[in-house]
C-alpha positions as CSV (number, residue, x, y, z in Angstrom):
1,M,0.0,0.0,0.0
2,T,1.4,3.4,-1.0
3,S,1.4,5.9,1.9
4,I,-0.2,9.2,1.5
5,A,3.1,11.0,1.9
6,T,4.7,9.3,-1.0
7,I,1.9,9.8,-3.6
8,N,3.2,11.6,-6.6
9,W,0.5,14.2,-7.5
10,S,0.5,15.7,-11.0
11,T,0.6,19.4,-11.4
12,E,-3.0,20.5,-11.8
13,A,-3.8,21.2,-15.4
14,A,-4.6,24.9,-16.1
15,V,-8.3,25.4,-16.1
16,D,-9.0,28.4,-18.2
17,R,-12.8,28.4,-17.9
18,P,-14.3,30.1,-14.8
19,L,-17.0,27.3,-14.7
20,K,-14.4,24.6,-14.2
21,T,-12.7,26.6,-11.5
22,A,-16.0,27.1,-9.6
23,V,-16.9,23.5,-10.0
24,S,-13.5,22.4,-8.6
25,Q,-14.0,24.7,-5.6
26,H,-17.5,23.4,-4.8
27,F,-16.3,19.8,-5.0
28,S,-13.3,20.6,-2.9
29,R,-15.5,22.0,-0.1
30,A,-17.6,18.8,-0.3
31,A,-14.8,16.3,-0.1
32,R,-15.3,15.3,3.5
33,S,-19.1,15.1,3.3
34,Y,-19.4,13.5,-0.2
35,D,-19.6,9.8,0.7
36,A,-22.2,10.3,3.5
37,H,-24.6,12.2,1.2
38,A,-24.0,10.8,-2.3
39,A,-26.5,7.9,-2.0
40,L,-27.8,8.2,-5.5
41,Q,-24.4,8.6,-7.1
42,L,-23.1,5.6,-5.2
43,A,-26.1,3.5,-6.3
44,V,-25.5,4.5,-9.9
45,G,-21.8,3.8,-9.6
46,R,-22.4,0.3,-8.2
47,S,-24.7,-0.4,-11.1
48,L,-21.9,0.8,-13.5
49,V,-19.4,-1.4,-11.8
50,Q,-21.6,-4.4,-12.6
51,R,-21.2,-3.5,-16.3
52,L,-17.4,-3.7,-16.3
53,P,-16.0,-6.0,-19.0
54,A,-14.3,-9.3,-18.0
55,Q,-11.0,-8.1,-19.5
56,L,-9.4,-5.1,-21.2
57,V,-7.4,-4.8,-24.4
58,I,-4.8,-2.9,-22.4
59,P,-4.5,-3.4,-18.6
60,A,-4.9,0.3,-17.9
61,A,-8.1,2.3,-16.9
62,L,-9.2,5.7,-15.9
63,D,-11.9,6.4,-13.2
64,L,-12.7,9.8,-14.7
65,G,-14.2,12.3,-12.2
66,C,-13.6,9.8,-9.4
67,A,-14.4,12.1,-6.5
68,T,-13.3,10.1,-3.3
69,A,-12.8,7.0,-5.4
70,P,-15.7,5.1,-3.7
71,F,-15.6,2.3,-6.3
72,A,-11.9,1.6,-6.2
73,R,-12.0,-1.7,-4.3
74,A,-14.9,-3.1,-6.4
75,Q,-13.1,-2.0,-9.7
76,Q,-9.9,-3.6,-8.7
77,Q,-11.7,-6.8,-7.6
78,A,-13.5,-6.9,-11.0
79,L,-10.3,-6.3,-13.0
80,P,-7.3,-7.5,-11.0
81,G,-4.0,-6.6,-12.5
82,V,-5.3,-3.4,-14.2
83,L,-3.4,-0.2,-13.5
84,W,-6.1,2.5,-12.6
85,Q,-5.7,6.2,-12.5
86,A,-8.2,8.1,-10.3
87,V,-8.8,11.3,-12.1
88,D,-10.5,14.3,-10.6
89,L,-10.5,18.1,-11.0
90,S,-10.4,18.5,-7.3
91,S,-7.2,17.7,-5.4
92,D,-9.2,17.8,-2.2
93,M,-11.3,14.9,-3.4
94,L,-8.2,12.9,-4.2
95,N,-6.7,13.7,-0.8
96,E,-9.9,12.4,0.8
97,A,-9.6,9.2,-1.3
98,A,-6.1,8.8,-0.1
99,E,-7.1,9.4,3.6
100,R,-9.8,6.7,3.2
101,G,-7.2,4.2,2.0
102,R,-8.5,3.9,-1.5
103,L,-5.3,4.7,-3.4
104,N,-2.4,2.4,-3.9
105,D,0.3,1.4,-6.4
106,Q,-2.4,0.0,-8.8
107,Y,-4.8,2.9,-8.2
108,R,-3.0,6.2,-8.5
109,P,-4.3,9.8,-8.3
110,L,-4.2,12.2,-11.2
111,C,-5.6,15.8,-10.7
112,A,-6.7,16.9,-14.2
113,D,-9.5,18.3,-16.3
114,A,-11.5,15.6,-18.1
115,E,-11.5,17.8,-21.3
116,S,-7.7,18.0,-21.3
117,L,-6.1,14.9,-19.9
118,P,-2.3,14.6,-19.5
119,V,-2.6,11.0,-20.6
120,E,-1.0,9.4,-23.7
121,S,-3.1,8.7,-26.7
122,G,-4.3,5.1,-27.1
123,S,-3.0,4.2,-23.7
124,Q,-6.1,3.1,-21.9
125,G,-8.3,-0.1,-22.1
126,L,-11.2,1.5,-20.2
127,V,-12.6,4.8,-19.2
128,F,-15.2,4.6,-16.3
129,S,-17.1,7.7,-15.3
130,C,-20.0,8.1,-12.8
131,F,-21.8,11.4,-12.3
132,A,-18.9,13.6,-13.2
133,L,-19.0,14.7,-16.8
134,Q,-22.3,16.7,-16.7
135,W,-20.1,19.8,-16.2
136,C,-18.3,19.2,-19.6
137,D,-19.1,19.9,-23.2
138,P,-20.2,16.4,-24.5
139,T,-18.3,16.6,-27.8
140,R,-15.1,17.9,-26.2
141,V,-14.9,15.4,-23.4
142,M,-16.0,12.5,-25.6
143,A,-13.2,13.4,-28.1
144,E,-10.7,13.3,-25.3
145,V,-12.0,10.0,-24.0
146,H,-11.8,8.6,-27.5
147,R,-8.2,9.9,-27.9
148,V,-6.9,8.2,-24.7
149,L,-8.6,4.8,-25.4
150,A,-6.7,2.1,-27.4
151,P,-8.5,0.4,-30.3
152,G,-11.0,-2.0,-28.7
153,G,-11.0,0.1,-25.5
154,R,-14.4,0.6,-23.8
155,L,-16.2,3.6,-22.3
156,L,-18.6,3.1,-19.3
157,L,-20.5,6.4,-18.5
158,A,-23.3,7.4,-16.2
159,V,-24.3,11.0,-16.2
160,P,-27.4,13.1,-15.2
161,L,-29.4,14.5,-18.1
162,A,-31.6,17.5,-18.8
163,G,-34.7,17.0,-16.7
164,S,-32.8,16.2,-13.5
165,L,-33.8,18.2,-10.4
166,R,-37.0,19.3,-12.3
167,E,-39.0,19.8,-9.1
168,L,-36.4,22.3,-7.8
169,S,-36.2,24.0,-11.1
170,Q,-40.0,24.3,-11.5
171,S,-40.3,25.7,-8.0
172,W,-37.8,28.4,-8.6
173,Q,-39.3,29.3,-12.0
174,A,-42.5,30.0,-10.2
175,V,-40.7,32.6,-8.1
176,N,-38.2,34.2,-10.6
177,H,-36.4,33.4,-13.8
178,R,-32.8,33.6,-12.4
179,P,-30.8,30.4,-13.0
180,H,-31.0,28.1,-9.9
181,V,-30.4,24.8,-11.6
182,N,-27.8,24.0,-14.2
183,A,-28.9,23.3,-17.8
184,L,-27.6,19.8,-18.5
185,P,-26.9,18.1,-21.8
186,T,-29.7,15.8,-23.2
187,L,-29.5,12.2,-24.2
188,A,-29.3,13.3,-27.8
189,D,-26.3,15.5,-27.0
190,W,-24.4,12.6,-25.6
191,Q,-25.4,10.2,-28.3
192,E,-24.5,12.6,-31.1
193,A,-21.2,13.4,-29.5
194,S,-20.3,9.7,-29.2
195,L,-20.9,9.1,-32.8
196,R,-19.3,12.3,-34.0
197,V,-16.0,11.5,-32.4
198,G,-15.9,8.0,-33.8
199,F,-17.3,5.6,-31.1
200,A,-18.9,2.4,-32.2
201,D,-21.3,-0.1,-30.6
202,V,-22.9,2.8,-28.7
203,Q,-25.4,1.4,-26.2
204,I,-27.7,3.8,-24.4
205,Q,-30.1,3.3,-21.5
206,Q,-32.1,6.1,-19.8
207,Q,-33.4,5.7,-16.2
208,V,-35.5,8.0,-14.1
209,M,-34.7,7.8,-10.4
210,V,-36.5,9.7,-7.6
211,E,-35.3,10.5,-4.2
212,Y,-37.6,11.7,-1.4
213,Y,-36.8,14.2,1.4
214,E,-38.4,15.6,4.5
215,S,-37.8,19.2,3.6
216,V,-36.3,21.6,1.0
217,K,-33.5,22.4,3.4
218,Q,-32.6,18.8,3.5
219,I,-32.4,18.8,-0.3
220,A,-30.2,21.9,-0.3
221,R,-27.9,20.4,2.3
222,R,-27.6,17.2,0.2
223,L,-26.7,19.1,-2.9
224,K,-24.1,21.2,-1.1
225,A,-22.6,18.2,0.7
226,T,-22.0,16.5,-2.6
227,G,-20.6,19.6,-4.4
228,A,-23.6,19.8,-6.7
229,D,-24.8,23.2,-5.6
230,H,-22.8,25.2,-8.1
231,V,-25.1,26.9,-10.7
232,S,-23.5,28.4,-13.8
233,G,-24.6,32.0,-14.3
234,A,-26.0,32.5,-10.8
235,S,-25.1,35.7,-9.1
236,G,-25.8,37.3,-5.7
237,L,-27.6,35.8,-2.7
238,T,-31.2,34.5,-2.7
239,G,-33.5,36.7,-0.6
240,K,-35.4,35.3,2.3
241,H,-38.8,36.0,0.7
242,A,-37.8,34.4,-2.6
243,W,-36.5,31.3,-0.7
244,Q,-39.8,31.1,1.3
245,A,-41.9,31.4,-1.9
246,M,-39.9,28.7,-3.6
247,V,-40.3,26.4,-0.5
248,A,-44.0,27.0,-0.5
249,E,-44.2,26.1,-4.2
250,Y,-42.1,22.9,-3.7
251,E,-44.4,21.9,-0.9
252,T,-47.3,21.6,-3.4
253,K,-45.3,18.6,-4.9
254,R,-45.1,16.7,-1.6
255,T,-46.3,13.1,-1.7
256,G,-46.8,10.5,1.0
257,Q,-43.1,9.6,0.6
258,G,-41.9,13.2,1.0
259,L,-40.6,15.8,-1.3
260,P,-39.5,14.3,-4.6
261,L,-36.2,15.0,-6.3
262,T,-36.0,13.5,-9.8
263,W,-32.8,12.5,-11.6
264,N,-32.8,11.6,-15.3
265,V,-29.8,9.3,-15.6
266,L,-28.0,8.2,-18.8
267,F,-26.0,4.9,-18.9
268,L,-23.8,4.8,-22.0
269,E,-21.4,2.1,-23.2
270,A,-19.3,2.4,-26.3
271,E,-16.2,1.0,-27.9
272,K,-13.3,2.6,-29.8
273,L,-12.7,0.8,-33.2
């Protein structure tokens, strides 16, 4: 087992877009609380692990946008002998993964932007990514994934789609038209990007998943604790009256199970020819 002190961290790639810097900062603040609050992300990731191929064309893989690397042990058990790189934009997330004992000589950290990977072309047999690439441009990130994969290499991707958090978005829209929920790419965006950059055997599955909460404050805490509270284009603080009006609107959606929060999730598998 590699000790935390001897891990060789890469120099963080320059992030020239303010969005990426803000996303990194939000996820860094959520590093300690992520695992305790990311129930849906963890459930989706476990499902994605079940889709891992039996073997790779090259014994090298990326966990792209790995956060605290919660699937590291399961990934290594499924693919023994494979050299993994745990890639994340947030060095704090990677530090948390190290503190939790998830990094080792076969599962190494790499702090980098998914759209500009310091990884050799054609060097990977697999790219695995769970709930991380929604912040990226689909065509740009899919082109980068395609570049680093070897011929015959596989992509396993799970990502939230447009329509996610719709109850929160609708409740805010009833109050004002400021951005309160990020506009996410659609299934068609990801499908078209996959084909445009040259992926083959693209398999797509869409799944609607609903979580239930006791209060809107609980929803807000959950999003903040997982780093998902950054909203591109948002500015200024939300006033007390606007917040109360939004909560009242959200309460009209309450069911016997609680307040719903819907996630529209894409599972995508593809191969590089």
